N, C-alpha and C positions, 0 to 999 in steps of 0.2 A: 659679226660685223666684218665686212670686207676691209681691205687696206684703204681703199678710197673713202669709205664710210668713216673709217677710224680717223683718218686725216681730217675730214670735215667736222667730225665730233671734236677733235682736239682743238681746231680753229674756233669752234663755238665756245668751248670752255675758256679758251684764251680771251675771246671777246668779252665773256661774262666777267672773268677776273679783272679786265682792263676797264670795266664799267661801261663797255660799249653794248648796252642792253638792245638796242634797236637791231644791230647786226646779229647779236645772238639770237634774238627772237626769230628774225627772218630766216637765217641759215638753219637754225634747229627745226623750225617748222618744216622747211623744205626736206631736211634730212628725215624727219618724222614720217613723211609721206612715203619714203623709200625703205625706212627702217624704224618702225614703231617699236621702240624699247623704253623700259622704265627710265634710264638715265637721260635719253634724249627728251622724253616728256617732261622730266623734272627741269630741264634747262628752259623748255618753252614757258612753263608755268612760272618759274622764278623771274625770268626776264620780263614777262608780262606784269608780274607784281611790281617789279622795280620801275617799270614805266607807268604804274598806277592804272593799268587796264584790268581792273579786278573782274569786271563782267566777263571779258574775254577769258580771263584765267579760269573763271568758274565754268564757263562753257566748254572749255577744253578738258575740264576735270574728268568727265566721264570717260573720254578716250584714254586719258592718262592713267586712270584707276584700272581699266581693263588690262593695260599693258603691265601694270605692277603685279598682276597675278592674285591668286587667292589667299596668300599667306597673311596671317594676322599682322605680322611685322611689316610687310609692305603697305598694307591697307592702313595701318595706323600712321606710318610716315607719310603716306599720301595725304591723309587727313591733316597732318601737321603742316605740310608744304603748301597745299592748295587752299587751305583756309576754310575747312568744313566747320569752323567756329562761327558764332553769330556775326562777328564783325571781322571781315577779312583784312581791313585796314589795320586792326589791332595786331593781327598776326604780322603784317608787314612791318609794323612799328617795332615789334620784337623779333624781327627776322634774325638777329644775331643768335637768339635762343634756338631758332629752327636750324641755323647753320651748325650750332654746336651739336644738336641732336642728329643732324645729318652726318657730322663728323664721326660721331659715335656708331651710327648706322653703317657707315663706310667701313669702319674697322671690323664690324661684325660680318659684313658681306665678304670681306677678305677671309675671315676665318672659315666661312662656309666653302669658299674656293679651295681652302687648304685642307678641307675635311675635318676641321676641328669643331664640330657642331656644338659641343658644350661651351666652349669660349664664345662662339658665335651667338648662342642664345643669350649669354650674359651681356654682350655688348649690345645686341638688339634691344633687350629689355631695358637696358640703361638709356638707349636712344629714345625710346618711347616715354620713360619716366622723366627724363630730362626735359623733353619738350613739353609734355602735358603739365607737369608739376610746375615748371618754371613760368608757364603762361598763367597758371592759376595764382601763383605767387605774386606775379606782376599785377594781375587784375585786383588782387586783394589789398594792394597798397593804395590808400586813398589818393595819394598825390599822383600816381601813375594813372589811376582810373579817371581822375578828374582831367588829366592831361589829355587822354586820348578819347574821352566821352564826347566832348563837344569843342574841339580845339579851334583856336584861331588859326587859319591857314598859314599865317606868317609866323606862327610859334609852334608849328608841328615839325618835329625833326624829320620824320619820314618824308614828308612833302618837300621840305627844304632840300634834303639830299636828293630826291627824285628830280627837283628843278635843277640842281647843280649837275646831276648826271645827264640831264637832257641838254643842258648848256654845253657840257663837255662833248656830247655827241655832235653838236654843231660846232665844236672847236671854238666856243666862246669863252675861253679860259678865265678872262678877267672878270666877267660876270658870274661865272661859276665860283670864283674865289669868295665873293661876297655872300653867296648862298651857303657855301660850306662853312665859312666862318660863323655865320649866324646860327647854323645848325649845331656846331660845336658849343657855342654859348648857351643855347637853349638847353641842350643835353646836359651840360655841366651844371647850369642853375637848377634845373627841375629834377634831374636824376642823380646828379653827382659825378665827379670826376673818376670815380671808381666804378662806373656802370658801363656795361658793354655797348650801349647806345652811343656814349661818348667815344669809346673806342672806334666804333664804326664811322663816326664823324671824323675822327682823326685819320682814318684810312682814306676817306674821300678827300680830305684836305691834302693828304700826301699826293693823291692822284692829280689834283689840280696844280700843286706846286711842281709836279713832274712836267705837266703840260706847259707850264710856264718857264721851265728849265731852272727853277729854284731848287736844286737837288739838295742842298744842305737843309733847307726847310722840310723838304720831303722826307729825308732820312730822320730828321727829328721827330716828325709826326709818326712815322712807322716805329720808331724806337719807343716812343711814349705808349703807343697802342700795344706793342708787345709787352711792355712793363705791366699795363693795366690787366691784360688778359692772363698773364702768368700769375699775377697777385690775386685776382679774382677766382681763377679756376685751378691754379697749381700748375707746376712744371710738367706733370704727366698727362695733362688734359690735351685731347686732340686739337681743340680750338687754340689753345695756347701755343702748342707746337706748330700749328699752321701759321700763327702770327710771326713766329721766328722764321719759318720757311718763307713767308712772303717778304720779310725784311731781307733775307739772304739773297733771294732771287732778284729783288730790285737792285741791291748793291751789285750783284753779278751783272745784270743788264747794263749798269751804268759804268761797269769796268772798275769798281772799287774793290779790288781783289783783298786787300789787307783788311779792310772793314768787314767784308762778307765772310772772311775765314772763320772766325769764332762761331758765327751763327750756323754756317754749314756744319761745323764739327758738332754743335749742339744737336741739330736736327738729325745728323747721321746716327749719333748716339741714341736718340729717341726711336728712330727706324730700326736700329739693330735690336733695341730691347723690346719693341712692341711687334715688330714684323718678322725679325730674324735676320742674321748676317747675310744669308744667301737669298733673301727675298728680292724679286725683281726690282721692286721699288727702291730698296736699299742699295742695290747694285747701281741702278741709274743715278741715284743721289751721290753715290761714291765716285762715279765716273765725272759728274760736275764738280764735286769737291776736289778731285785730283787736278782738274783744270784751274780752279781757283788757287789752290796751293801752289802750283806751278807758276801762275801769273803774279802770285803775291811775292815771288822771289824765293820760293822754297822747292826747288826742282828735286832736291835729294829726297825730301819728303813725298813728292808727288810720284815718283817712279814706282815705289811698291804698291801704291794705290792703283796706278794704271795696270800693273802686272796682275794684281788680284782680279780686276775687272776682266782683263784679257783671258785669265784662267777660266773664269765664269763663262765668258763668251765662247770659248772652245767647247766647254762641257755642254752648253746649251745650244751649240751650233748656230750662233747668231748670223744673221745675214751679212754679206759682204760690206754694204754701206756702213753699218754700225761697227764692224771691226775695223774698217778703214779709219773711221774718226779716232779710235783708241790708238791705233798706230801713229797717226798724225800727232796726237796729244803727247804720247810718249817720246816721240822724235823731237818735239819742241822742248820737252823736259831735258833731254840729253843735249840739245843745242845750248840751253841755258848754262849747262855744265862744261861747255866747250868740247864735249865728246862728239865731235862732228862726223866722224866716220860712222859711229853708232846711229847717229841721227840720219844721216843720208841713207844708211841701209834700210831703216824703218820706213822712211819717206818712199823709197823705191818699192818696198814690199807693198805699201798702201796703194801705189799707182797701179799695181797689178790686180787690185781687187775691183769688183763692180761698184758703180756709183749709184747714187739716187736716180731713179728714172726721170725726174723733173728736169735734169740737166742734159743738154745736148752734148754730143761728143766734143765739140769745140769748147764748150764751157768746162767740161771735165778736164780737158787738156789745161786750160787756163788755170783752174783751181789747183790742179796737180802740180803745176809749175811753181806755184808760190812757195811752198816749203823747200823745194830744191834751190830756188832762187835765194831764199833766206840763208841756207847754208853756204852758198857762194858768196854772199855779201859778209857773213861772219868770218869767212876765210880771206876777205879782202879782194875777192875776184869779182869786181863789178862787171867786167866785160862778159864773163859767163852768165851772170844774173841778167844782165840786159839782153843778152841773146835768147835766154829761156823765155823771158816775158815778151820780147818783141815777136818771137815766133808764135807765141800763143795769141797775141793781138792780131797778127796777120791771119791766123786761122779762123778767129772770130769774124773778122771782117769778110773773109772769103766764104765762110759757111752760112752766114746770116745777112746777105746784102739787103734784104727786105725787112730786116728787124734791127734798126739801129738802137732801139731802146734796150734790147737784150745785150747788144754789143757793148753799149756805153755802161750799163750797170754792172756787167761782169768785169769789165776793165776797172771801174771804180772799186769794185768790192776787193779785187786782187791788190790793187794799189793801197786800199784802206788797210788790208792785212799787213802789208809791208810797212806802212806807216805806224801801224799800232805796235809793232815789234822793234821800233827804233830806227826806221830808215825813211824818214819823211822826204829828205832831199831826193832819194832815189824814186820814191813814189810820186813826187810832184808832177813831173811831165805826163805821166799816165793819168793823173786826175785831170790835168788840163785837157788831155786828148779826149776823155770821157765827156767833159762838158762840151767841147767842140762838136763831137759826133751828135750828141742829143740836141744841141742848139741848132745844128744844120738840118737836122730831121724835123725841126718845129715842135719839140716838146716831147711828152706832156709837160706842162708848166710845173706841176708838183714835184715831179722827178728832177726837172732841172733846178729847182730850188734846193732839193736835197744835195745834188752834186755840187752846186755852188757853195753850200755850207761845208761840205767835206774838203773842197778845194781851198776855201778860206782858212780852215783849220789847219791844213798842211802848210800854207804860206806862213801862217802865224808861228807854227812850230819851227820853221827854218829861219825865223827872224825877220821876216818880210811883213811887218805889221801894217804898213802903209798899204801895200798891195792887198793884204787881207782884208783891210777895212773897205777897199773899194769892192772887193768881191761880196762881202757881207752886205754892203749897202745895195748892191744890185739885187741880191736875194731878197732883201727887205722890200724894195720897191716892187719886185714881181709878186711877192706874196701879198703885199698890201693891195695891189691892184686886182689880184686874182681871188684872194680870200677875205680881204677886209682887215682893218687895223687891229682887231682884237683877236685875230686867229692865232692859234698856238705857233704856227711856223712864223708868222709875222713878228710875234713878240720875241721869239727865239733869235730871229735874224737881227732884229733891232738891238737886242742885248748884246749879241756878238759883234755888231758893227761898233756899238758905243765902246765895248771893252778894247777892240782893236785900235780904235781912234785914241783911246787913252794910252795904250802901249806905244803907239807911233809918236805921241807927243813926249812920252818918257824917253824914247830913244833920241828924239831931237834934243831934249834938255841935256842929255849926256855929251 
């Protein structure tokens, strides 16, 4: 698989994990035409199942089975995933079982890649037995059999969750919340609160709460899901470990470093035990854990983690963009410790390395200036920091006169980085500049809404709650007109507006 294909495949997986099954189906089918492989085919089939397009999934099955090869292991897993059972909807209803089997299969596939065929056979056999036996056990239970034999469409967990995911695809989060809550109620009443179907419903509920910006609720649902899967399968089970990893990564995405820290530590221990300390997946997770540890306020602990990953990067001759990320992370750790000379040296080393090809030279300059500007600000030298960023902004405008969106988003991203490390007042004029550039260019509206939201958050953090409320209000009305009142962006903007208004009233009371 080429680098371009790998990047597309990674985007397809991310879409599936984010429950964006329509995007996953479309992009994975397009990738299949160029690169027909077992894993790409699996994504096509699984996304079609989640969209309840069972006839299409079965029609695709022949092509998928051919890509899987002749091995008994592959063919059995194909049977499990594409539903060669009498009722493919039953398989979809029990897809958590299939995912557990697939997780076991994935572990086995790793062992093949590492040349450990004995361990691979054990894992693969476990995958087959877990899938087939678990389905038989489910069907043998009268309550489950009655439940899926002739279900009321309004009482069928898989259909409720499919509707919910469809509504999320349309960004109708409020309607999706009703479906997800009903799915969780039915799963709990019919199958019990210690059943994997209930855990799946909690996962979907978390996605809906995330879309509504109710992150505390989302964290609670993911935490409950993790507890269920660890209790049902045990701490060493791949699906239980995946639940912990999902929770850790969501907390990471939301910037909740302290909460994410123990879950990353747990998953790292699992990786080291099952895959080995020097396995690429273990090293990748360690790199992310180092970033979490640093941002959680433990830079002294993060430094040896970064150095361990850097040692591995040198041994494996990682490409420049990946090594550059490590140097930047290590530099930020030293910045936290006020060892600014060491940090600046690392940032300068990172600047000399090649960047990801998706960025233009002007963008690379802008992103490279951010850590150096941070060091200047930490030293109290705002004039140098301003010079570094202003020069980068001028370069963006000069190099991209016909692409104001690229200019605006790059400026906003650099400003957002400086805001996130404690310099919102410095970042504020650049966020305002990004909004002006995009607005003068006429959009696109969804990007303008995003920039207004980041501008409002910066105003809020510098104590300008009243101005923040006006900016959030504008974002709300733009999104309401462009997307509708129930859209995720509309709901988030309205919530931010209401909170800023409350903060402004509180300031007035003082």
